[in-house]
C-alpha positions as CSV (number, residue, x, y, z in Angstrom):
1,M,11.9,16.4,10.5
2,N,14.8,13.9,10.3
3,G,16.2,14.8,6.9
4,W,15.7,11.3,5.4
5,A,13.4,10.8,2.5
6,V,13.0,7.1,3.4
7,E,14.0,5.5,6.7
8,T,13.4,1.9,7.9
9,D,14.4,0.1,11.1
10,D,14.2,-3.7,11.3
11,L,11.3,-3.8,8.9
12,V,9.7,-7.2,8.7
13,K,6.8,-8.6,6.6
14,S,5.7,-12.2,7.2
15,F,3.0,-14.2,5.5
16,G,2.3,-17.0,7.9
17,S,5.6,-18.8,8.5
18,F,7.2,-17.3,5.4
19,V,9.3,-14.2,6.1
20,A,9.3,-12.1,2.9
21,V,11.2,-9.1,4.3
22,D,13.6,-9.9,7.1
23,H,14.7,-6.9,9.3
24,V,15.5,-4.4,6.6
25,S,17.1,-1.1,7.8
26,L,17.7,1.8,5.4
27,R,18.5,5.5,5.4
28,I,17.9,7.2,2.0
29,P,18.7,11.0,1.7
30,K,16.6,13.4,-0.3
31,G,17.6,13.7,-4.0
32,E,19.2,10.2,-4.2
33,I,18.6,7.6,-6.8
34,F,18.5,4.4,-4.7
35,G,18.6,1.1,-6.6
36,F,17.0,-2.0,-5.1
37,L,18.3,-5.2,-6.7
38,G,17.9,-8.9,-6.2
39,P,16.5,-12.1,-7.9
40,N,12.8,-12.7,-8.2
41,G,11.3,-13.5,-4.8
42,A,14.0,-11.6,-2.9
43,G,11.5,-9.3,-1.2
44,K,12.0,-6.1,-3.3
45,S,8.3,-5.6,-4.3
46,T,7.1,-6.5,-0.9
47,T,9.4,-3.9,0.7
48,I,8.2,-1.2,-1.8
49,R,4.5,-2.0,-1.2
50,M,5.1,-1.5,2.5
51,L,6.8,1.8,1.9
52,C,3.9,2.9,-0.3
53,G,1.4,2.1,2.4
54,L,-0.1,-0.8,0.5
55,L,1.0,-3.5,2.9
56,T,1.1,-3.2,6.7
57,P,4.5,-4.2,8.2
58,T,4.5,-7.2,10.5
59,S,7.0,-5.4,12.8
60,G,9.7,-2.7,12.6
61,R,9.3,0.9,11.6
62,A,9.2,2.7,8.2
63,L,9.0,6.4,7.6
64,V,8.5,8.0,4.1
65,G,8.9,11.8,4.2
66,D,8.5,11.6,8.1
67,L,5.2,9.8,7.7
68,D,4.8,6.5,9.4
69,V,3.7,3.9,6.8
70,A,1.8,1.8,9.4
71,G,0.1,4.6,11.2
72,E,-0.6,7.0,8.3
73,P,-0.8,4.9,5.1
74,E,-3.3,7.2,3.4
75,K,-1.1,10.3,3.9
76,V,1.9,8.3,2.6
77,R,0.0,7.4,-0.6
78,R,-1.0,11.0,-1.2
79,N,2.6,12.2,-0.8
80,I,4.4,9.7,-3.0
81,G,4.5,8.6,-6.7
82,Y,4.3,4.9,-7.5
83,M,4.9,3.1,-10.8
84,S,4.7,-0.7,-11.0
85,Q,6.3,-3.1,-13.5
86,K,2.9,-3.8,-15.0
87,F,1.6,-0.9,-17.1
88,S,-1.3,0.5,-15.1
89,L,-2.9,3.1,-17.3
90,Y,-5.9,2.8,-19.6
91,D,-5.3,1.7,-23.2
92,D,-8.7,2.8,-24.4
93,L,-8.1,6.4,-23.3
94,T,-5.9,8.9,-25.1
95,V,-2.6,10.1,-23.6
96,E,-4.3,13.4,-22.5
97,Q,-7.3,11.6,-21.1
98,N,-5.1,9.4,-18.9
99,I,-3.3,12.5,-17.6
100,D,-6.6,14.2,-16.8
101,F,-7.9,11.1,-15.0
102,F,-4.8,10.7,-12.8
103,A,-4.6,14.5,-12.1
104,G,-8.1,14.1,-10.6
105,L,-7.2,10.9,-8.8
106,Y,-4.1,12.5,-7.2
107,G,-6.1,15.6,-6.2
108,V,-4.1,18.1,-8.3
109,P,-5.8,21.5,-7.7
110,R,-7.9,22.4,-10.8
111,E,-6.1,25.7,-11.3
112,L,-2.8,23.7,-11.6
113,R,-3.9,20.9,-13.8
114,A,-3.3,22.5,-17.2
115,Q,0.2,23.5,-16.1
116,R,1.0,20.1,-14.7
117,K,-0.4,18.4,-17.8
118,R,1.8,20.6,-20.0
119,H,4.8,19.7,-17.8
120,V,4.2,16.0,-18.1
121,L,3.7,16.1,-21.9
122,E,6.9,18.1,-22.3
123,M,8.9,15.9,-19.9
124,A,7.8,12.7,-21.6
125,N,8.1,14.2,-25.1
126,L,4.4,13.3,-25.7
127,I,3.1,16.6,-26.9
128,E,2.7,15.4,-30.5
129,R,1.1,12.2,-29.2
130,H,-1.4,13.9,-26.8
131,D,-4.5,12.7,-28.7
132,A,-3.2,9.2,-29.5
133,L,-4.9,6.2,-27.9
134,T,-2.6,4.9,-25.2
135,G,-3.0,1.3,-26.5
136,T,-1.3,2.3,-29.7
137,L,1.9,3.5,-28.0
138,S,5.1,1.4,-27.9
139,G,6.3,0.0,-24.6
140,G,8.9,2.8,-24.1
141,W,6.3,5.6,-24.7
142,K,3.8,3.9,-22.4
143,Q,6.5,3.9,-19.6
144,R,7.1,7.6,-20.2
145,L,3.4,8.3,-19.8
146,A,3.1,6.1,-16.7
147,L,6.0,8.0,-15.1
148,G,4.5,11.3,-16.0
149,C,1.1,10.3,-14.5
150,A,3.0,9.2,-11.3
151,I,4.5,12.6,-10.8
152,L,1.5,14.8,-11.7
153,H,1.1,15.8,-8.0
154,N,4.9,16.6,-7.8
155,P,5.6,14.0,-5.1
156,P,8.9,14.3,-3.2
157,V,9.5,10.5,-3.3
158,L,8.9,8.3,-6.3
159,F,8.8,4.5,-6.1
160,L,9.5,2.6,-9.3
161,D,9.1,-1.1,-9.2
162,E,11.0,-2.6,-12.2
163,P,9.7,0.2,-14.4
164,T,11.6,-0.8,-17.5
165,S,10.9,-4.5,-17.5
166,G,10.3,-5.6,-21.1
167,V,11.3,-2.3,-22.6
168,D,14.0,-2.1,-25.3
169,P,17.5,-0.8,-24.4
170,I,17.1,2.5,-26.3
171,A,13.8,3.3,-24.6
172,R,15.3,2.3,-21.2
173,G,18.1,4.8,-21.7
174,A,15.7,7.6,-22.5
175,F,13.6,6.6,-19.4
176,W,16.7,6.9,-17.2
177,D,17.5,10.3,-18.6
178,L,14.1,11.4,-17.1
179,I,14.9,9.8,-13.8
180,R,18.2,11.6,-13.5
181,D,16.6,14.9,-14.4
182,M,14.0,14.3,-11.6
183,A,16.7,13.5,-9.0
184,A,18.6,16.7,-10.0
185,S,15.5,18.6,-9.1
186,S,15.5,17.2,-5.5
187,H,13.1,14.2,-6.1
188,T,14.1,11.0,-4.3
189,I,13.9,8.0,-6.6
190,F,13.6,4.5,-5.1
191,V,13.8,2.0,-8.0
192,S,14.0,-1.7,-8.2
193,T,15.5,-3.3,-11.3
194,H,17.1,-6.6,-12.5
195,Y,19.1,-4.9,-15.2
196,M,22.7,-4.5,-14.0
197,D,23.5,-1.7,-16.4
198,E,20.7,0.3,-14.8
199,A,22.2,-0.2,-11.4
200,E,25.2,1.9,-12.6
201,Y,23.0,4.9,-12.8
202,C,22.1,4.8,-9.1
203,H,23.9,6.8,-6.4
204,R,23.7,3.8,-4.1
205,I,22.3,0.3,-4.4
206,A,21.1,-2.4,-2.1
207,L,21.2,-6.1,-2.9
208,M,18.4,-8.2,-1.4
209,H,18.5,-12.0,-1.1
210,R,15.8,-14.1,0.7
211,G,14.3,-11.0,2.3
212,R,17.6,-9.5,3.7
213,I,20.0,-6.9,2.5
214,I,23.3,-8.5,1.9
215,A,25.2,-5.5,0.4
216,L,24.7,-1.8,0.4
217,G,26.8,1.0,-1.1
218,A,27.7,3.0,-4.2
219,P,28.4,0.8,-7.3
220,Q,32.1,1.6,-7.3
221,E,32.3,0.7,-3.6
222,L,30.7,-2.7,-4.2
223,R,33.1,-3.4,-7.1
224,A,36.0,-2.5,-4.9
225,D,35.0,-5.1,-2.4
226,L,35.7,-7.7,-5.1
227,S,39.2,-6.4,-5.7
228,T,40.8,-9.0,-3.3
229,R,40.6,-11.6,-6.1
230,A,41.3,-11.8,-9.8
231,L,38.6,-12.4,-12.4
232,F,39.1,-14.0,-15.7
233,Q,37.0,-14.3,-18.8
234,L,37.1,-17.9,-20.1
235,D,35.6,-19.1,-23.3
236,T,36.0,-22.8,-24.2
237,S,34.6,-25.4,-26.5
238,A,32.6,-27.0,-23.7
239,P,31.4,-24.5,-21.0
240,L,29.5,-27.0,-18.8
241,E,32.4,-29.5,-18.7
242,T,34.7,-26.6,-18.0
243,M,32.6,-25.6,-15.0
244,R,32.7,-29.1,-13.6
245,A,36.5,-29.3,-14.1
246,L,37.1,-26.0,-12.3
247,E,34.6,-26.3,-9.4
248,R,36.1,-26.9,-5.9
249,V,39.7,-26.7,-7.2
250,P,42.0,-25.1,-4.6
251,G,42.7,-21.5,-5.6
252,I,39.5,-21.1,-7.7
253,Q,36.9,-19.3,-5.8
254,D,33.9,-19.1,-8.2
255,V,32.9,-20.1,-11.7
256,A,29.8,-18.5,-13.2
257,V,28.2,-18.4,-16.6
258,F,28.2,-15.0,-18.4
259,G,26.8,-15.0,-21.9
260,G,28.4,-17.8,-23.9
261,G,31.4,-18.0,-21.6
262,L,32.5,-18.2,-18.0
263,H,33.8,-15.8,-15.4
264,V,36.4,-17.5,-13.1
265,A,37.5,-15.9,-9.8
266,V,40.8,-16.9,-8.3
267,S,42.5,-16.1,-5.1
268,E,46.0,-15.6,-6.5
269,P,46.0,-13.2,-9.4
270,D,49.5,-13.9,-10.6
271,A,49.0,-17.7,-10.7
272,G,45.4,-17.6,-11.8
273,M,45.9,-18.0,-15.5
274,E,48.4,-20.8,-15.2
275,L,46.1,-22.6,-12.7
276,I,43.2,-22.5,-15.1
277,R,45.3,-23.7,-18.1
278,R,46.9,-26.5,-16.1
279,R,43.5,-27.8,-14.9
280,L,42.1,-27.9,-18.4
281,S,45.2,-29.3,-20.1
282,G,45.3,-32.9,-21.3
283,G,41.5,-33.1,-21.8
284,K,39.1,-32.5,-24.7
285,I,38.3,-28.9,-23.7
286,E,39.8,-26.3,-26.0
287,I,40.4,-22.8,-24.6
288,H,39.3,-20.1,-27.1
289,R,39.9,-17.1,-24.8
290,L,41.4,-16.5,-21.4
291,E,42.1,-13.0,-20.1
292,R,41.9,-11.1,-16.9
293,I,39.0,-8.6,-16.7
294,Q,37.6,-6.0,-14.3
295,P,34.6,-7.2,-12.2
296,S,31.2,-5.8,-13.2
297,L,28.3,-5.3,-10.8
298,E,26.9,-8.6,-12.0
299,D,30.1,-10.3,-10.9
300,V,29.7,-8.7,-7.5
301,F,26.2,-9.8,-7.1
302,V,26.8,-13.3,-8.3
303,A,29.7,-13.6,-5.8
304,L,27.6,-12.2,-2.9
305,I,24.6,-14.4,-3.6
306,E,26.8,-17.5,-4.0
307,A,28.5,-16.7,-0.7
308,E,25.1,-16.4,1.0
309,E,24.0,-19.7,-0.5
310,R,27.1,-21.4,0.8
311,K,26.4,-20.1,4.3
312,Q,22.9,-21.6,4.3
313,T,23.7,-24.9,2.4
314,P,27.4,-25.7,3.2
315,Y,29.0,-28.3,1.0
316,F,30.2,-31.5,2.7
317,E,32.6,-33.9,1.0
């Protein structure tokens, strides 16, 4: 026993000449909520599918609960929970019938099935909906049911692949309450998401880009890494023209779109506001708002990904 819930060393998955996962190494302790973030195509789902024993690694090593995913994929699948971004239950069965079906599929002993079913219904707050057709449930309730079915066999490690995709913010908040309760009872949660607010709920997060992990740490640690520069919220009458005016100006490190405005990073905090005002003065661009702000995780990830892109496609005058 090595004490890690999930452990990978130089994990690689290639499809022909395309490298989807490029030498990923992780150590995830038991009871941690571990967030896996990155843009579409970054390799998140491919990594999760390998860890679930659904894909064979091209090279490297991966252990889940001390089980080798390449050598013992069947054992891995029996000892984990998995929930995909696509709702995978049966709409034409009732809530209770879905639970019964997955209890049998996961091999829950018959003498424990009534107890586990009751636990799932209570956890997901579905007792009053136990006889409702699953297809009639809202997206949030369906996700609660899917999570409940994934933990019927009480797996120590649970993999959630963008589980709240397409779910409204209130339902997402309730779903994360369930996740935190599970982690508090020593379950390890490995969750991928593209919602930055959800990343704040994780003990640690990893950012993937083009198959590689480019950042790893607690949310507050990653934000602290951006503290060497000042960040400004800038709202103007012409955002695109503003971006063009500020790009590649000495002292301005990054300009990114956030909502209807821009986030501008500068290297000299004290001179940053004056630098922006001076660059935009004399033109047709009106400044509606310019103030210094604290960086969010989204700012961190934009900065990291842009830095990686610059490494791979350097700009030449």
